[in-house]
GUMAR-397875 format. One line per field, with one value per residue (C-alpha): x, y, z; residue in three letters. Coordinates in steps of 0.2 Angstrom, whole numbers, always signed. Layout:
<banus>
u [X, ...]
v [Y, ...]
w [Z, ...]
residuo [ALA, ...]
</banus>
This chain:
<banus>
u [-183, -178, -159, -155, -137, -133, -125, -106, -99, -90, -73, -63, -71, -66, -48, -47, -54, -43, -28, -34, -37, -25, -38, -44, -58, -70, -69, -68, -84, -93, -89, -94, -111, -113, -110, -92, -81, -66, -54, -63, -80, -71, -64, -81, -88, -75, -73, -89, -87, -96, -91, -103, -118, -128, -131, -148, -154, -155, -171, -187, -194, -179, -176, -194, -193, -177, -184, -200, -190, -178, -193, -201, -185, -182, -200, -200, -215, -219, -214, -222, -211, -223, -219, -225, -224, -212, -193, -191, -204, -197, -179, -184, -193, -179, -166, -176, -182, -164, -157, -170, -168, -150, -158, -174, -183, -200, -200, -211, -214, -230, -232, -249, -257, -257, -274, -283, -277, -269, -255, -250, -255, -271, -285, -282, -263, -268, -281, -267, -256, -269, -274, -256, -252, -241, -240, -228, -229, -214, -221, -208, -210, -228, -239, -237, -255, -262, -271, -287, -277, -265, -280, -288, -272, -271, -289, -282, -267, -255, -241, -235, -218, -218, -203, -208, -201, -217, -225, -236, -253, -260, -260, -246, -252, -253, -240, -227, -214, -215, -199, -200, -187, -201, -210, -210, -205, -190, -173, -164, -151, -155, -173, -172, -169, -179, -190, -176, -164, -175, -175, -156, -155, -166, -156, -140, -148, -152, -135, -127, -136, -126, -109, -109, -105, -113, -98, -104, -120, -111, -119, -136, -130, -133, -152, -151, -142, -155, -169, -160, -158, -176, -185, -177, -172, -158, -141, -133, -128, -131, -139, -123, -113, -126, -127, -108, -104, -119, -113, -96, -106, -116, -100, -89, -100, -119, -132, -136, -153, -145, -130, -142, -151, -134, -129, -145, -140, -122, -115, -98, -99, -114, -117, -132, -139, -138, -146, -160, -163, -157, -159, -174, -186, -184, -188, -202, -209, -214, -226, -232, -236, -237, -234, -221, -217, -207, -195, -193, -190, -177, -168, -168, -162, -145, -142, -136, -143, -160, -159, -154, -170, -180, -171, -177, -195, -192, -184, -200, -211, -201, -202, -221, -222, -213, -225, -240, -234, -231, -248, -257, -246, -252, -270, -268, -261, -275, -288, -280, -281, -299, -305, -295, -286, -269, -269, -274, -264, -266, -267, -280, -285, -294, -298, -305, -295, -278, -266, -264, -246, -240, -250, -236, -224, -238, -240, -221, -222, -236, -227, -213, -224, -235, -225, -238, -245, -252, -264, -268, -283, -289, -302, -297, -312, -326, -315, -304, -285, -272, -254, -249, -233, -228, -216, -201, -205, -224, -230, -243, -246, -252, -263, -271, -274, -284, -295, -297, -317, -317, -303, -305, -287, -270, -252, -235, -222, -220, -218, -226, -242, -256, -274, -291, -309, -326, -331, -345, -332, -320, -327, -329, -311, -304, -312, -306, -288, -287, -294, -282, -266, -272, -273, -257, -244, -231, -234, -215, -215, -225, -209, -195, -180, -162, -150, -133, -119, -106, -101, -85, -75, -73, -54, -56, -62, -50, -48, -42, -58, -68, -59, -62, -81, -84, -78, -93, -104, -115, -126, -144, -156, -146, -130, -134, -121, -113, -121, -110, -114, -103, -108, -102, -101, -100, -103, -87, -99, -103, -119, -133, -148, -146, -156, -173, -184, -169, -173, -155, -142, -124, -111, -93, -92, -78, -74, -60, -46, -52, -50, -65, -76, -90, -108, -123, -140, -153, -170, -163, -165, -178, -164, -153, -157, -149, -132, -133, -122, -109, -121, -115, -126, -125, -124, -128, -121, -113, -95, -95, -82, -85, -77, -76, -64, -52, -51, -57, -62, -72, -89, -102, -120, -131, -145, -151, -144, -151, -147]
v [+54, +36, +33, +18, +13, +4, -14, -14, -24, -40, -36, -46, -36, -20, -26, -31, -15, -5, -13, -12, +6, +12, +20, +19, +9, +23, +25, +7, +4, +18, +12, -6, +1, +8, -9, -5, -20, -20, -8, -8, -4, +11, +17, +18, +26, +40, +43, +40, +41, +39, +21, +18, +22, +8, +5, +14, +0, -12, -2, -10, -1, +10, +3, +7, +25, +29, +22, +32, +49, +46, +43, +59, +69, +62, +65, +83, +79, +91, +84, +90, +88, +86, +86, +88, +105, +101, +101, +83, +87, +104, +99, +84, +94, +107, +92, +83, +99, +106, +90, +88, +106, +101, +89, +97, +114, +106, +104, +113, +111, +109, +110, +107, +120, +114, +122, +120, +103, +95, +82, +71, +70, +80, +79, +98, +95, +82, +94, +107, +94, +90, +108, +112, +97, +88, +69, +64, +68, +63, +63, +65, +61, +57, +46, +28, +28, +38, +23, +32, +48, +38, +30, +47, +53, +38, +42, +59, +52, +56, +44, +44, +40, +39, +42, +39, +32, +31, +14, +7, +1, -16, -10, -2, +12, +7, +19, +17, +15, +16, +18, +15, +5, +1, -9, -27, -33, -21, -28, -12, -14, +2, +5, +22, +34, +50, +56, +67, +53, +42, +57, +57, +39, +42, +56, +45, +31, +44, +51, +34, +34, +50, +42, +52, +45, +49, +61, +72, +75, +82, +99, +91, +84, +100, +97, +78, +82, +95, +83, +69, +81, +88, +72, +63, +47, +36, +44, +27, +17, +26, +41, +43, +44, +56, +67, +68, +72, +84, +94, +96, +104, +115, +121, +123, +128, +127, +132, +151, +148, +138, +150, +165, +156, +153, +172, +177, +168, +172, +155, +150, +131, +120, +103, +92, +99, +117, +111, +104, +120, +134, +129, +116, +127, +142, +130, +123, +140, +144, +129, +132, +151, +154, +141, +128, +136, +150, +136, +128, +145, +149, +132, +132, +151, +152, +171, +174, +192, +186, +171, +183, +193, +177, +172, +188, +183, +165, +172, +182, +167, +158, +173, +172, +154, +155, +167, +157, +140, +149, +156, +140, +129, +141, +139, +120, +118, +128, +117, +102, +110, +116, +99, +91, +79, +80, +62, +54, +42, +53, +71, +76, +94, +104, +122, +127, +143, +135, +137, +121, +125, +123, +110, +97, +108, +111, +92, +91, +104, +96, +79, +88, +94, +78, +65, +54, +51, +67, +74, +92, +95, +110, +114, +110, +114, +103, +91, +91, +88, +83, +80, +66, +64, +49, +45, +34, +16, +18, +16, +29, +24, +7, +15, +26, +11, +3, +19, +19, +17, +35, +42, +48, +47, +45, +41, +43, +34, +26, +42, +55, +55, +65, +62, +69, +65, +71, +83, +72, +58, +68, +64, +45, +45, +54, +41, +26, +33, +35, +17, +10, +18, +14, -5, -6, +6, +0, +12, +15, +23, +37, +43, +51, +39, +45, +32, +33, +26, +24, +27, +37, +47, +66, +63, +53, +69, +78, +87, +71, +62, +77, +78, +59, +60, +75, +64, +52, +66, +68, +64, +59, +44, +28, +38, +50, +61, +50, +53, +49, +48, +51, +46, +55, +72, +88, +106, +117, +129, +142, +133, +145, +147, +158, +164, +171, +165, +156, +141, +135, +128, +132, +125, +118, +100, +90, +73, +69, +67, +77, +95, +106, +107, +119, +111, +119, +112, +120, +119, +111, +126, +117, +105, +118, +110, +93, +102, +113, +111, +101, +86, +72, +67, +58, +68, +63, +74, +76, +84, +101, +115, +132, +147, +163, +178, +168, +154, +136, +125, +109, +110, +97, +100, +91, +80, +77, +76, +65, +60]
w [+193, +192, +189, +179, +178, +162, +164, +164, +149, +151, +160, +147, +133, +141, +143, +125, +118, +130, +123, +105, +106, +120, +130, +148, +156, +155, +137, +133, +143, +135, +118, +122, +128, +111, +103, +98, +101, +89, +82, +66, +74, +83, +67, +59, +74, +76, +58, +49, +30, +13, +14, +28, +16, +9, -10, -13, -25, -10, -6, -13, -28, -30, -48, -53, -45, -55, -71, -70, -65, -80, -91, -85, -88, -105, -111, -103, -91, -77, -60, -44, -28, -14, +5, +22, +31, +45, +44, +37, +24, +19, +18, +8, -4, -5, -8, -22, -31, -31, -38, -51, -57, -62, -74, -80, -79, -77, -58, -46, -27, -17, +2, +9, +20, +38, +41, +25, +20, +35, +35, +20, +3, -1, -14, -16, -20, -33, -41, -42, -51, -63, -66, -70, -81, -69, -73, -59, -41, -30, -12, +2, +21, +18, +7, +15, +20, +5, -3, -10, -14, -26, -34, -36, -44, -56, -62, -67, -76, -63, -57, -39, -32, -13, -2, +16, +33, +43, +47, +33, +36, +31, +13, +2, -10, -28, -34, -47, -33, -14, -5, +13, +23, +36, +23, +28, +11, +10, +14, +15, +29, +39, +44, +53, +39, +40, +25, +19, +21, +9, -3, -2, -6, -22, -28, -25, -36, -49, -49, -52, -69, -73, -68, -52, -34, -17, -14, -29, -19, -3, -5, -1, +16, +26, +23, +27, +44, +48, +45, +55, +70, +69, +66, +82, +72, +80, +76, +73, +58, +41, +50, +60, +44, +36, +51, +54, +35, +35, +50, +41, +27, +39, +47, +31, +17, +20, +7, +8, +17, +32, +32, +34, +48, +57, +53, +62, +78, +77, +81, +74, +75, +76, +84, +80, +96, +89, +73, +83, +94, +82, +64, +65, +75, +63, +48, +57, +62, +44, +42, +60, +59, +40, +27, +24, +7, +15, +22, +5, -3, +10, +8, -11, -13, -21, -18, +0, +1, -4, +8, +22, +20, +20, +36, +45, +41, +47, +63, +66, +63, +76, +89, +86, +88, +105, +112, +105, +112, +129, +130, +125, +137, +151, +146, +144, +162, +169, +160, +168, +185, +182, +177, +191, +180, +188, +193, +177, +167, +151, +147, +134, +132, +119, +114, +98, +97, +100, +85, +76, +72, +89, +97, +95, +105, +118, +120, +123, +136, +145, +144, +153, +167, +170, +161, +154, +136, +130, +117, +113, +102, +92, +79, +61, +49, +54, +63, +78, +76, +89, +91, +102, +112, +123, +137, +136, +134, +129, +111, +109, +91, +97, +110, +97, +86, +100, +100, +81, +82, +87, +75, +57, +53, +62, +59, +66, +77, +94, +103, +92, +81, +74, +72, +68, +74, +74, +88, +94, +97, +107, +125, +120, +113, +128, +140, +129, +128, +146, +149, +136, +143, +161, +156, +146, +153, +166, +181, +182, +165, +172, +182, +171, +168, +168, +160, +168, +158, +171, +189, +191, +204, +201, +201, +185, +176, +165, +149, +140, +145, +139, +122, +119, +124, +113, +98, +102, +93, +84, +99, +98, +100, +101, +105, +119, +127, +141, +158, +173, +191, +206, +224, +240, +233, +244, +240, +245, +254, +240, +233, +228, +217, +201, +186, +185, +200, +207, +195, +193, +205, +205, +216, +217, +220, +228, +234, +247, +234, +220, +214, +215, +200, +196, +193, +185, +186, +175, +183, +199, +210, +221, +226, +236, +253, +247, +246, +261, +276, +267, +266, +255, +240, +223, +207, +189, +175, +158, +157, +148, +145, +151, +141, +152, +149, +138, +151, +148, +162, +164, +172, +176, +169, +181, +176, +194, +212, +226, +244]
residuo [MET, ARG, TRP, ILE, LEU, LYS, PRO, LYS, PRO, ASP, ALA, SER, LYS, VAL, GLU, ALA, LEU, LYS, ASN, ALA, LEU, GLN, VAL, ASP, ASP, ILE, VAL, ALA, THR, LEU, LEU, LEU, GLN, ARG, GLY, ILE, GLU, THR, PHE, GLU, ASP, ALA, LYS, THR, PHE, PHE, ARG, PRO, SER, TYR, ASN, ASP, LEU, HIS, ASN, PRO, TYR, LEU, MET, LYS, ASP, MET, ASP, LYS, ALA, VAL, ALA, ARG, ILE, GLU, GLU, ALA, ILE, ALA, GLU, GLY, GLU, ASN, ILE, LEU, VAL, TYR, GLY, ASP, TYR, ASP, VAL, ASP, GLY, THR, THR, ALA, VAL, ALA, LEU, MET, SER, SER, TYR, LEU, LYS, THR, ARG, THR, ASP, ASN, VAL, ALA, THR, TYR, ILE, PRO, ASP, ARG, TYR, GLU, GLU, GLY, TYR, GLY, VAL, SER, TYR, GLN, GLY, ILE, ASP, PHE, ALA, HIS, ASP, ASN, ASP, PHE, THR, LEU, ILE, ILE, ALA, LEU, ASP, CYS, GLY, ILE, LYS, ALA, ILE, GLU, LYS, VAL, VAL, TYR, ALA, LYS, GLU, LYS, GLY, ILE, ASP, PHE, ILE, ILE, CYS, ASP, HIS, HIS, ARG, PRO, GLY, ASN, GLU, ILE, PRO, ASP, ALA, VAL, ALA, VAL, LEU, ASP, PRO, LYS, ARG, GLU, ASP, CYS, GLU, TYR, PRO, PHE, LYS, GLU, LEU, CYS, GLY, CYS, GLY, VAL, GLY, PHE, LYS, LEU, ILE, THR, ALA, LEU, ALA, THR, LYS, GLN, GLY, LEU, THR, VAL, GLU, ASP, LEU, THR, GLU, TYR, LEU, ASP, LEU, VAL, ALA, THR, ALA, ILE, GLY, ALA, ASP, ILE, VAL, PRO, ILE, VAL, GLY, GLU, ASN, ARG, ALA, LEU, ALA, TYR, LEU, GLY, LEU, GLN, VAL, ILE, ASN, ALA, ASN, PRO, ARG, PRO, GLY, ILE, LYS, ALA, ILE, ILE, ALA, GLU, VAL, LYS, LYS, GLU, GLU, LEU, SER, ILE, ILE, ASP, VAL, VAL, PHE, ILE, VAL, ALA, PRO, ARG, ILE, ASN, ALA, ALA, GLY, ARG, MET, LYS, HIS, GLY, ASN, HIS, ALA, VAL, THR, LEU, LEU, THR, GLU, THR, ASP, PHE, ASN, LEU, ALA, ALA, SER, TYR, ALA, VAL, ASP, ILE, ASP, GLN, PHE, ASN, THR, ASP, ARG, LYS, GLU, THR, ASP, ARG, LEU, ILE, THR, GLU, GLU, ALA, LEU, LEU, GLN, ILE, GLU, LYS, ASN, GLU, GLU, GLN, ASP, ARG, PHE, THR, THR, VAL, VAL, TYR, ASP, GLN, ASN, TRP, HIS, LYS, GLY, VAL, ILE, GLY, ILE, VAL, ALA, SER, ARG, LEU, THR, GLU, THR, TYR, TYR, ARG, PRO, THR, LEU, VAL, PHE, THR, LYS, SER, GLY, GLU, LYS, LEU, ALA, ALA, SER, ALA, ARG, SER, VAL, LYS, GLY, PHE, ASP, VAL, TYR, ASN, ALA, LEU, GLU, ALA, CYS, SER, GLU, PHE, ILE, GLU, GLN, PHE, GLY, GLY, HIS, LYS, TYR, ALA, ALA, GLY, LEU, THR, LEU, LEU, PRO, GLU, ASN, TYR, GLU, ALA, PHE, LYS, ALA, LYS, PHE, GLU, ALA, VAL, VAL, LYS, ASP, THR, ILE, ASP, PRO, LYS, LEU, LEU, THR, PRO, GLU, LEU, LYS, VAL, ASP, LEU, LYS, ILE, GLU, LEU, SER, GLN, ILE, ASP, HIS, LYS, LEU, TYR, ARG, ILE, VAL, ARG, GLN, PHE, ALA, PRO, PHE, GLY, PRO, GLY, ASN, MET, THR, PRO, VAL, PHE, MET, THR, GLN, GLY, VAL, GLN, ASP, THR, GLY, TRP, GLY, LYS, CYS, VAL, GLY, GLU, ASP, ASP, LYS, HIS, LEU, ARG, PHE, THR, ALA, LYS, GLN, ALA, ASP, SER, ASP, PRO, ILE, VAL, CYS, ILE, GLY, PHE, GLY, LEU, GLY, ASP, LYS, LEU, ASP, ILE, ILE, LYS, ASN, ARG, ASN, THR, PHE, ASP, ALA, ALA, TYR, THR, ILE, ASP, GLU, ASN, HIS, TRP, ASN, GLY, ASN, ILE, SER, LEU, GLN, LEU, LYS, LEU, LYS, ASP, ILE, LYS, VAL]
</banus>
């Protein structure tokens, strides 16, 4: 693992911020590294509020979208709310349909089948709309590349409003309105909204027509915060405010569906990390193992007892998902070894029997093992479908674009994408993808990177520092939990491996002038030799709190240790 120490901010800026906020060097440095330079910046950072949210009408086509929906409501038209089957898509559909049902009864939802229809807007979905007299489709978290589908819908007398956040292609669909902050001609100030976030901006714009403010829409923010966490968008700017406010809803008065999920796992207060690892996988599991409709049903249910029964089913889907992705990951790792592909620049694996619902998770697991751009393929109808995952600093979307001669369809982000291709093109694609990555990737990107915020001494760690750092939350891309490093650390002599197969490392660290502090390193059991015999070593870690038998003490969660 490569440790990269972030540059220290200008000393005069540190001094100025220290004095303005009455904090120490460590806190001032951490804030400056996050672009916070003044008292006002800090106030916005530590106390996000509704005032931090932009006017939705700054988004290109927002006025057109609102006008068309108002017309549909006034004329009693049937509106179909259409979304992707992942967390961002299902939360967006739940949000939009719940809001519209407060205005009209003529609203239904549609989630495409992952296996029958695949990602995005489908002809099958448009046919469903036509057969059931829907004249307006609002597509969420998808649609930005649905050029032919929008034309097909128009021929059937169906209008489209698209709310997406993915990168557009060269052409924008000919819809009534296309809301996407990543459009080059869109001047919306914040470009990193998730699909559910774009949907929230649309209902905010609609609500203003009723004389309501964004604060009247607080009940929808639990969905937005869940989508922000699950979709791994940067938790900065407007996303930080939406996540912060949404977490307050999740922890105080969440909708019955989310409350039921939390009840299943018996967790009292959730952080955004808990949302990512507890709530999101369960919502996702519905679309992976069964159908995304189950997630929408759970998230729109208003009766808690019914929601609780749905949550039990969702929890079972998640249990099944875990077992399935574990087995496929094992098979994929064996395939890499059998084909002697351990030393390539890419991982590309395929098995026609692999479950399409978990190939994205498997791609992430393989990336953890071999740390290189990864694609996991399975059979999907007459074609092969894949999920792509990348490594930090490498744009897998651009790499796929360079292989487009062999691809039927693809879309996604810098670090995650999906594609389909014909079976006869698999080997040629695999060879081309390897060649493209080999030619374009900086070799150092193939070693995991650990960004370290600051070098400190163990004696500088106390409860006050922990309390302040905890207020930097919600953490996520763009505002990760601060990572510290300390040099010249020693184990007090009780270090040992713990857990199943001795996978984890536990010891008590000390420097000459510091009190001892417990350290836990998950997955670092193989580094026991580094700490033996009171050797000195360097440690990179986050500061955490340990609750045991009513006692609260600080501990260090190790990221890595090295001589």
